C-alpha positions as CSV (number, residue, x, y, z in Angstrom):
1,M,-29.7,-0.9,71.4
2,T,-27.4,1.9,70.4
3,A,-24.6,-0.5,69.4
4,P,-26.6,-2.3,66.7
5,L,-27.8,1.1,65.4
6,F,-24.3,2.4,65.3
7,R,-23.1,-0.7,63.4
8,R,-25.9,-0.3,60.8
9,C,-25.0,3.4,60.3
10,L,-21.3,2.5,60.1
11,S,-21.9,-0.2,57.5
12,A,-24.2,2.1,55.5
13,A,-21.5,4.8,55.6
14,I,-18.9,2.3,54.4
15,S,-21.2,1.1,51.6
16,I,-21.8,4.6,50.4
17,A,-18.1,5.4,50.5
18,L,-17.3,2.3,48.5
19,I,-20.0,3.1,45.9
20,G,-18.5,6.6,45.5
21,A,-15.0,5.1,45.2
22,C,-16.2,2.7,42.5
23,G,-17.8,5.6,40.6
24,S,-14.6,7.6,40.6
25,A,-12.7,4.5,39.5
26,A,-15.0,4.2,36.5
27,A,-14.1,7.8,35.5
28,Q,-11.2,6.8,33.4
29,Y,-10.0,7.5,29.9
30,V,-9.2,4.7,27.5
31,W,-7.5,5.3,24.2
32,L,-5.2,3.6,21.6
33,D,-1.7,4.9,21.4
34,E,0.4,5.1,18.2
35,K,1.4,1.4,18.6
36,G,-2.2,0.2,18.9
37,S,-2.0,-0.6,22.6
38,R,-4.8,0.4,25.0
39,Q,-3.9,3.0,27.5
40,F,-5.9,3.6,30.7
41,S,-5.7,6.8,32.7
42,D,-7.6,9.1,35.0
43,R,-6.2,12.0,33.0
44,P,-7.1,12.9,29.4
45,P,-5.0,11.5,26.6
46,P,-2.3,13.7,25.0
47,A,-3.4,16.2,22.4
48,S,-1.6,14.2,19.7
49,V,-4.2,11.4,20.1
50,P,-7.1,11.9,17.6
51,A,-10.6,11.8,18.9
52,S,-11.3,8.7,16.8
53,R,-8.8,6.7,18.9
54,I,-10.3,7.7,22.3
55,L,-12.4,4.6,23.3
56,K,-13.8,5.9,26.6
57,H,-13.9,9.1,28.6
58,P,-15.6,10.1,31.8
59,G,-19.2,11.1,31.4
60,G,-19.7,9.3,28.1
61,T,-18.1,7.2,25.4
62,S,-16.6,8.1,22.1
63,S,-18.7,8.1,19.0
64,S,-17.6,4.7,17.8
65,S,-18.3,3.1,21.2
66,A,-21.7,4.9,21.5
67,A,-22.8,3.5,18.2
68,S,-21.9,0.0,19.2
69,A,-23.6,0.5,22.6
70,A,-26.8,1.8,20.9
71,S,-27.0,-1.2,18.7
72,G,-27.5,-3.5,21.7
73,A,-25.6,-6.2,23.4
74,S,-26.3,-8.8,20.8
75,A,-25.3,-6.6,17.9
76,A,-22.2,-5.2,19.7
77,Q,-20.2,-8.4,19.3
78,P,-20.4,-8.5,15.5
79,A,-19.6,-4.8,15.3
80,Q,-16.5,-5.2,17.3
81,T,-15.4,-8.2,15.2
82,Q,-15.8,-6.2,12.0
83,S,-13.9,-3.3,13.4
84,T,-10.9,-5.5,14.3
85,T,-10.8,-7.1,10.9
86,A,-11.4,-4.0,8.9
87,R,-9.0,-1.7,10.8
88,P,-6.3,0.1,8.9
89,D,-2.7,-0.8,9.7
90,A,-2.3,2.3,11.9
91,E,-4.9,0.9,14.4
92,K,-3.8,-2.7,14.5
93,T,-2.5,-4.0,17.8
94,I,1.0,-5.4,18.1
95,A,-0.5,-8.9,18.5
96,E,-2.4,-8.5,15.2
97,K,0.7,-7.2,13.4
98,N,2.8,-10.1,14.8
99,A,0.2,-12.6,13.7
100,E,0.1,-11.1,10.2
101,F,3.9,-11.1,10.1
102,R,4.1,-14.8,11.1
103,K,1.5,-15.7,8.5
104,R,3.5,-13.8,5.8
105,Q,6.7,-15.5,7.0
106,M,5.2,-19.0,6.8
107,E,3.7,-18.3,3.4
108,R,7.1,-17.1,2.2
109,E,8.8,-20.2,3.7
110,D,6.2,-22.5,2.0
111,K,6.8,-20.7,-1.3
112,E,10.6,-21.0,-1.0
113,R,10.2,-24.7,-0.1
114,K,8.0,-25.3,-3.2
115,L,10.5,-23.5,-5.4
116,A,13.4,-25.5,-4.0
117,E,11.5,-28.8,-4.6
118,E,10.6,-27.7,-8.2
119,A,14.3,-26.7,-8.8
120,K,15.4,-30.1,-7.5
121,L,12.9,-32.0,-9.7
122,A,14.0,-29.9,-12.7
123,A,17.6,-30.7,-12.0
124,D,16.8,-34.4,-11.5
125,K,14.9,-34.5,-14.8
126,A,17.7,-32.7,-16.7
127,R,20.2,-35.2,-15.3
128,N,18.0,-38.2,-16.2
129,C,17.5,-36.8,-19.7
130,E,21.3,-36.4,-20.1
131,R,21.8,-40.0,-19.1
132,A,19.1,-41.2,-21.5
133,Q,20.8,-39.3,-24.3
134,D,24.2,-40.9,-23.4
135,Y,22.5,-44.4,-23.3
136,Q,20.8,-43.7,-26.7
137,R,24.2,-42.8,-28.2
138,S,25.7,-46.0,-26.8
139,L,22.8,-48.1,-28.2
140,E,23.0,-46.5,-31.6
141,S,26.8,-46.8,-31.8
142,G,26.7,-50.5,-32.5
143,V,29.2,-51.3,-29.7
144,R,28.2,-54.4,-27.8
145,I,26.6,-53.5,-24.5
146,S,27.0,-55.8,-21.5
147,R,25.1,-56.1,-18.3
148,T,25.8,-58.0,-15.1
149,D,23.0,-60.4,-14.1
150,K,21.9,-61.3,-10.6
151,N,24.6,-64.0,-10.4
152,G,27.3,-61.5,-11.2
153,E,27.9,-62.9,-14.7
154,R,28.3,-60.6,-17.6
155,T,25.7,-60.9,-20.4
156,F,25.5,-59.0,-23.7
157,L,22.3,-57.4,-25.2
158,S,20.9,-59.2,-28.2
159,D,19.7,-57.2,-31.2
160,E,16.1,-57.5,-30.1
161,Q,16.9,-56.3,-26.6
162,R,18.9,-53.4,-28.1
163,E,15.9,-52.3,-30.2
164,R,13.5,-52.5,-27.1
165,E,16.0,-50.5,-25.0
166,L,16.4,-48.0,-27.9
167,G,12.6,-47.6,-28.1
168,D,12.3,-47.1,-24.4
169,T,15.1,-44.5,-24.4
170,R,13.4,-42.6,-27.3
171,R,10.2,-42.5,-25.4
172,L,12.0,-41.1,-22.3
173,L,13.7,-38.5,-24.5
174,N,10.3,-37.4,-26.0
175,E,9.2,-36.7,-22.4
176,C,12.3,-34.6,-21.9
177,K,11.4,-32.4,-24.8
178,S,8.0,-31.5,-23.3
């Protein structure tokens, strides 16, 4: 009968020791360093860390954590979400800074791509307008203009065709002016 009693006392003593060890493990400091990374330690943060960046200390929490804990578990989630989106640059984590950098980089690339496309379109339009001006001069010069048909034979523009082509070319050139 003494062996089972000894085992019970031993298991109770081990349980009490483990509970005490867990309590001391919870006695940690948590703070944000200058890069925005969380630091965990059983020693207090350096004196250079302001009190507003200390997230947890033994025997209590910092004022910002206490306010979110007092508001309840359901209200704590939105409060944390607001604090991460409304934090100044000095308190942003490296991941948040990297995400913002990637976003700015992609926006810049999109902007550059759009500018390049617009420049290409403008160059194409200028080249087409120049060709239309050359064609208009040719049509107005009175020189016979020939074309090659689908059979490979050369045909000349009639006066009616010349007038239609000249009207089409003038319409194109009016678009170039705008």
